[in-house]
C-alpha positions in Angstrom: -50.1 -2.4 -55.7 -53.4 -3.7 -54.2 -53.1 -2.2 -51.0 -52.7 1.6 -50.8 -52.6 2.4 -47.4 -50.0 5.1 -47.8 -52.4 7.2 -49.9 -53.3 8.8 -46.8 -50.2 10.9 -45.3 -49.5 9.6 -41.8 -49.3 12.5 -39.4 -46.3 11.3 -37.7 -44.3 10.6 -40.8 -45.0 14.1 -42.1 -43.9 15.4 -39.1 -40.5 13.9 -39.5 -40.3 15.3 -43.0 -41.3 18.9 -42.0 -38.5 18.7 -39.1 -36.1 17.3 -41.8 -37.3 20.6 -44.1 -36.1 22.9 -41.5 -32.4 22.1 -41.8 -32.4 20.7 -45.6 -34.1 21.2 -48.8 -37.0 18.6 -49.1 -38.4 19.4 -52.6 -41.2 17.4 -54.6 -39.4 15.2 -57.3 -42.9 15.2 -59.3 -45.9 16.9 -59.3 -48.0 16.0 -56.2 -52.0 15.4 -56.6 -54.8 14.3 -54.3 -57.0 11.4 -55.1 -59.2 14.0 -57.4 -56.5 15.1 -59.5 -55.9 18.6 -57.9 -52.3 19.6 -58.0 -51.2 20.3 -54.7 -47.5 20.7 -55.5 -45.7 21.2 -58.5 -42.6 19.5 -59.2 -39.6 21.2 -57.9 -41.7 22.8 -55.0 -40.2 23.0 -51.6 -42.1 21.2 -48.7 -42.4 23.9 -45.8 -44.6 24.0 -42.7 -47.2 26.1 -44.8 -47.7 22.8 -46.9 -48.4 20.6 -43.9 -52.1 21.2 -43.6 -52.7 20.7 -47.4 -51.0 17.5 -47.3 -52.6 15.7 -44.3 -56.0 16.6 -45.3 -56.1 15.1 -48.6 -56.0 11.5 -49.9 -53.0 11.4 -52.6 -52.8 9.8 -55.9 -49.5 8.5 -54.9 -47.9 8.0 -51.4 -46.1 11.0 -50.6 -42.9 9.4 -49.9 -42.3 8.5 -53.6 -42.6 12.0 -54.7 -39.8 13.8 -52.7 -36.2 14.0 -52.7 -34.1 15.4 -50.0 -30.8 17.0 -50.5 -27.8 15.5 -49.2 -29.9 12.0 -48.6 -28.2 8.9 -47.0 -26.5 6.8 -50.0 -24.9 3.7 -50.1 -21.7 5.5 -49.2 -23.4 6.7 -45.8 -24.3 3.2 -45.0 -20.7 1.9 -45.3 -19.3 4.9 -43.5 -21.6 4.5 -40.4 -20.6 0.7 -40.6 -17.0 1.4 -40.5 -18.0 4.0 -37.7 -19.7 1.0 -35.4 -16.6 -1.0 -36.1 -14.2 2.0 -34.5 -17.0 2.8 -31.5 -17.6 -1.0 -30.6 -14.5 -3.2 -31.1 -17.0 -6.0 -30.1 -18.0 -6.4 -33.5 -14.7 -7.1 -34.9 -14.5 -10.3 -32.3 -18.3 -11.0 -33.5 -17.2 -11.0 -37.0 -14.1 -12.9 -36.6 -11.9 -13.7 -39.8 -14.9 -12.9 -42.2 -15.0 -8.9 -41.4 -13.9 -8.2 -45.2 -16.5 -10.1 -46.8 -19.0 -8.6 -44.6 -18.3 -4.9 -45.0 -18.3 -5.8 -48.7 -21.8 -7.1 -48.5 -22.8 -4.0 -46.8 -21.4 -1.6 -49.4 -23.3 -3.6 -51.9 -26.8 -2.7 -50.3 -29.0 -1.3 -53.1 -31.1 1.8 -51.7 -34.4 2.5 -53.4 -35.1 6.2 -53.4 -38.0 5.9 -51.1 -35.7 3.9 -48.4 -33.0 6.4 -48.8 -35.4 9.6 -48.1 -36.9 7.5 -45.1 -33.5 6.8 -43.6 -32.5 10.2 -44.0 -35.7 11.2 -42.3 -35.1 8.6 -39.5 -31.6 9.8 -39.1 -32.6 13.7 -38.8 -35.3 12.7 -36.1 -34.2 10.0 -34.3 -30.4 9.3 -35.5 -30.5 6.0 -33.6 -33.0 4.3 -36.5 -30.1 4.5 -38.8 -27.2 3.5 -36.7 -29.3 0.7 -35.0 -30.4 -0.1 -38.6 -26.7 -0.4 -39.6 -25.7 -2.4 -36.7 -28.3 -4.9 -37.1 -27.6 -5.0 -40.6 -23.8 -6.1 -39.7 -24.8 -8.3 -37.2 -27.3 -10.2 -39.7 -24.9 -10.1 -42.5 -21.9 -11.6 -40.1 -24.8 -14.5 -39.3 -25.5 -15.2 -42.5 -21.7 -15.5 -43.9 -20.8 -17.6 -40.7 -23.8 -19.6 -41.7 -22.2 -20.3 -45.2 -25.2 -18.2 -47.3 -24.8 -17.0 -50.7 -24.7 -13.4 -51.6 -28.0 -13.0 -52.7 -29.2 -14.0 -49.1 -26.5 -12.0 -47.8 -28.1 -9.2 -49.5 -31.3 -9.7 -48.1 -30.0 -9.7 -44.6 -28.2 -6.6 -45.2 -31.6 -5.0 -46.5 -34.0 -6.2 -43.8 -31.6 -5.6 -40.9 -31.2 -2.1 -42.3 -34.6 -1.2 -42.6 -36.1 -3.3 -39.9 -37.2 -0.4 -37.7 -38.3 1.8 -40.5 -42.0 1.6 -39.3 -41.3 3.4 -36.2 -41.2 6.8 -38.1 -45.0 6.5 -38.3 -45.5 6.1 -34.6 -46.2 8.8 -32.1 -42.6 9.8 -31.1 -43.9 10.2 -27.6 -43.6 6.3 -27.0 -39.9 6.4 -28.1 -38.9 9.7 -25.8 -40.4 8.7 -22.6 -37.6 7.6 -19.9 -40.6 5.6 -18.2 -41.4 2.1 -18.9 -44.7 1.9 -21.7 -48.1 1.1 -20.4 -49.0 -1.9 -22.0 -51.8 -0.1 -24.1 -49.1 2.2 -25.2 -46.9 -0.7 -26.1 -49.5 -1.9 -28.6 -48.7 0.9 -31.0 -45.1 0.5 -30.8 -45.7 -3.3 -31.3 -47.3 -2.3 -34.8 -43.9 -1.1 -36.4 -42.9 -4.6 -37.8 -46.3 -4.5 -39.7 -46.1 -0.9 -40.6 -42.4 -1.2 -41.7 -44.1 -4.5 -44.0 -46.9 -2.3 -45.4 -44.3 0.5 -46.0 -41.8 -1.2 -48.0 -44.4 -3.2 -49.8 -46.0 -0.1 -51.2 -43.0 2.0 -51.7 -40.0 -0.1 -52.9 -39.4 -2.9 -55.2 -37.6 -5.2 -52.6 -38.2 -8.9 -52.8 -40.7 -10.2 -50.4 -37.9 -12.1 -48.5 -36.9 -8.6 -47.4 -40.3 -7.6 -46.4 -41.2 -10.6 -44.8 -37.9 -10.5 -42.7 -38.8 -6.8 -41.8 -42.4 -8.0 -40.7 -41.1 -10.9 -38.5 -38.0 -9.2 -36.9 -39.4 -9.4 -33.4 -41.2 -12.9 -34.1 -39.5 -16.0 -32.0 -39.2 -19.8 -33.1 -41.4 -20.8 -30.0 -44.2 -18.3 -30.9 -43.5 -15.8 -28.2 -42.6 -13.1 -30.5 -45.0 -10.4 -32.3 -46.7 -8.9 -33.9 -48.1 -12.3 -35.3 -47.1 -14.9 -32.8 -45.5 -17.0 -35.6 -43.6 -20.2 -34.7 -41.3 -22.7 -36.2 -41.2 -23.1 -40.1 -43.6 -20.3 -40.6 -40.6 -18.0 -40.0 -38.2 -18.1 -42.8 -34.4 -18.6 -42.2 -33.5 -14.7 -43.2 -36.2 -13.6 -40.6 -34.7 -15.9 -38.0 -31.4 -14.4 -38.6 -32.8 -10.6 -38.5 -34.7 -11.6 -35.3 -31.7 -13.0 -33.7 -29.4 -10.0 -34.7 -31.9 -7.5 -33.2 -31.7 -9.5 -29.9 -27.7 -9.6 -29.9 -27.7 -5.7 -30.9 -28.5 -4.9 -27.3 -26.0 -7.1 -26.1 -22.9 -6.3 -27.7 -23.1 -2.6 -27.6 -20.5 -1.3 -24.9 -19.1 -4.7 -24.1 -15.8 -6.4 -24.0 -17.5 -10.2 -23.4 -19.5 -10.3 -26.2 -19.1 -13.7 -27.2 -19.4 -15.0 -23.8 -22.5 -12.8 -23.0 -24.2 -13.7 -26.6 -23.7 -17.5 -25.7 -25.2 -17.4 -22.3 -28.2 -14.5 -23.6 -29.5 -17.0 -26.4 -29.2 -20.1 -24.6 -30.7 -18.9 -21.4 -34.4 -19.5 -22.7 -34.4 -22.5 -25.0 -36.5 -22.3 -28.0 -36.4 -18.9 -29.2 -33.9 -19.3 -31.8 -32.5 -21.7 -33.8 -29.9 -24.2 -32.0 -27.9 -24.1 -35.5 -27.5 -20.2 -35.4 -26.7 -20.5 -31.5 -23.8 -23.0 -32.4 -22.1 -20.2 -34.4 -21.4 -18.2 -31.2 -20.1 -21.4 -29.5 -17.6 -22.0 -32.6 -16.6 -18.4 -32.6 -16.0 -18.3 -28.8 -13.8 -21.6 -28.8 -11.7 -20.4 -31.6 -11.0 -16.8 -30.1 -9.0 -17.1 -26.8 -8.4 -13.3 -26.3 -11.7 -12.8 -24.6 -11.5 -12.6 -20.4 -14.2 -13.2 -18.3 -15.5 -10.1 -16.7 -14.0 -9.1 -13.3 -15.5 -7.9 -10.1 -18.0 -9.3 -7.4 -22.0 -9.8 -7.5 -24.1 -6.6 -6.7 -26.8 -6.0 -4.9 -28.4 -5.0 -8.2 -27.8 -8.4 -9.7 -29.2 -10.0 -6.3 -32.5 -7.9 -6.2 -33.0 -8.7 -10.0 -33.0 -12.5 -9.7 -35.2 -12.4 -6.3 -37.5 -10.5 -8.3 -37.9 -12.4 -11.2 -38.1 -15.6 -8.8 -40.9 -13.7 -7.0 -42.8 -13.1 -9.9 -42.9 -16.3 -11.2 -44.3 -17.7 -7.8 -47.1 -15.1 -8.0 -47.9 -15.5 -11.9 -48.4 -19.5 -11.0 -50.2 -18.8 -7.7 -52.5 -16.6 -10.0 -53.0 -19.1 -12.6 -54.2 -21.5 -9.8 -56.7 -19.0 -8.9 -58.1 -18.6 -12.3 -58.2 -22.2 -13.2 -60.6 -22.8 -10.3 -63.3 -20.1 -11.7 -66.4 -21.8 -12.7 -67.3 -22.4 -16.3 -64.1 -20.8 -17.6 -64.7 -20.8 -21.6 -62.5 -22.9 -23.7 -60.6 -19.8 -25.2 -59.8 -18.6 -21.6 -58.7 -21.9 -20.6 -56.4 -22.1 -23.9 -55.1 -18.8 -22.9 -54.3 -19.7 -19.3 -52.2 -22.9 -20.7 -50.5 -20.8 -22.9 -49.3 -18.5 -20.1 -48.7 -21.6 -18.1 -46.5 -22.9 -20.5 -44.4 -19.8 -20.9 -44.0 -19.6 -17.5 -42.6 -23.0 -17.1 -40.0 -22.6 -19.8 -38.9 -19.3 -17.8 -38.6 -21.5 -14.6 -36.7 -24.2 -16.2 -34.3 -21.9 -17.5 -33.7 -20.5 -14.0 -33.2 -24.2 -12.5 -31.0 -25.1 -15.6 -28.7 -21.9 -14.7 -28.5 -23.4 -11.1 -30.1 -20.2 -9.6 -31.3 -21.8 -6.6 -27.9 -23.2 -5.6 -26.3 -19.9 -5.7 -28.5 -18.2 -2.7 -28.1 -19.2 0.9 -30.9 -19.7 3.3 -31.0 -15.9 4.0 -31.6 -15.5 -0.1 -28.2 -13.9 -0.1 -26.0 -14.5 -3.2 -23.1 -16.9 -2.4 -19.6 -15.1 -2.9 -18.0 -16.4 -5.9 -14.1 -16.8 -6.6 -12.7 -15.9 -9.7 -12.8 -19.2 -11.1 -16.4 -19.3 -10.8 -16.8 -16.0 -12.9 -18.7 -17.3 -15.6 -21.5 -19.4 -13.3 -22.3 -15.5 -11.7 -22.1 -13.9 -15.3 -24.7 -16.4 -16.3 -27.0 -16.1 -13.3 -26.8 -12.3 -14.0 -27.5 -12.9 -17.6 -30.4 -15.0 -17.2 -31.9 -13.1 -14.2 -31.9 -10.3 -17.0 -33.1 -12.1 -19.7 -36.3 -13.9 -17.9 -37.2 -10.1 -16.5 -37.6 -9.3 -20.2 -39.4 -12.5 -21.0 -41.9 -11.4 -18.1 -42.4 -8.3 -19.5 -43.1 -9.4 -23.0 -45.5 -12.2 -21.5 -47.4 -9.3 -20.1 -47.6 -7.8 -23.6 -48.3 -10.5 -25.0 -51.2 -11.4 -22.8 -52.3 -7.8 -23.6 -52.7 -9.0 -27.2 -54.5 -12.1 -26.6 -57.1 -10.7 -24.2 -58.5 -8.7 -26.9 -59.6 -11.9 -28.7 -61.5 -13.0 -25.4 -65.3 -12.2 -24.7 -65.2 -8.6 -22.9 -66.9 -10.7 -19.8 -64.0 -12.8 -19.3 -61.3 -10.5 -19.3 -61.8 -9.3 -15.5 -60.5 -12.9 -14.7 -57.3 -12.2 -16.1 -56.9 -8.6 -14.4 -54.6 -9.5 -11.7 -52.4 -11.8 -13.8 -52.1 -9.1 -16.2 -51.3 -6.6 -13.4 -48.6 -8.7 -12.2 -47.1 -9.4 -15.6 -47.5 -5.9 -16.5 -45.6 -4.6 -13.2 -42.6 -7.0 -14.0 -39.4 -7.1 -16.2 -35.9 -6.0 -16.5 -34.6 -2.8 -15.0 
């Protein structure tokens, strides 16, 4: 392999390995040498805290992750057991799978775990169990989409693997960014945004998985309209498998602890057009038509929903006003004009989404949400979901602007400071 990034041990991944070694036996599966041929650990030797400095200070002949084994590591059986546990804990998954549940579980049960992948999943489950469980969830959703879409077994296996391993790059990032309860500052988010690229490198260097799997992991936060990250890919540059894992990752946050999963999925995916394939979105419309048992949510419009929608509409007004101000700056370089047009086009899409949802018609002259009858519940639900989704998109637009500002000349960046602050302080609660 030409690219040997992992011959230098990543301190955060090593910390996670050391944490695992405190409760389980982690040993060298072969002799471990540094780049100069000095043996650092003999085959069978245990990894301990005493070894940490020795490993972190040397470049290795081979990536450390390929030279370790752990007792009671995650196996293919572990993945299937977690999938069945999710089905018990999240009944909405069964609705989502429809009549394809047996075929979906059969595919997940056949996931081939490379030893390095099994090690990393075990480390992840020990350090942040959510990575493994979330990976299994995205794997299930990805395979569900592929199965409903009529994909063959080979393509479904790509989806199963990529879904399971899509966040593995998070093990190589400072854990403080994931453990905090506050919203990340944009400069902190830049590190988190690297996890798809890190996952791509890790799987490319440590495993023999196909390029389709690796590309899907690398692109699981990309969007068809180019609004994703880390590479802002769009259209045909995003493979069908990547599109599915990207959508599955989006859906994973929608279906957890929900009873109205099909309604929410349909509305959330349609709320901001262009991000996902209409062909894939239509799967939910078909499932929803065929499933008659899913009730509309009950209850009344609440203050949180009202304030959320107000906030995003106000933020959009502030953004457009600031864009107009920037346009008046004399001699704005072409690259800055292009970036400004990008922001305006993205904001215009969000404003159209609000208008299409009928948000304006749902508030009275005092800005209060109009009361709905039970028969109008879907209208309220759409307003609620669209408001939250656009809130997330405003946050994402701030992050996108942060990344793109790095491509401009330093003397131009101050012109975008206020716009950057408006978007950076926006987002969904």
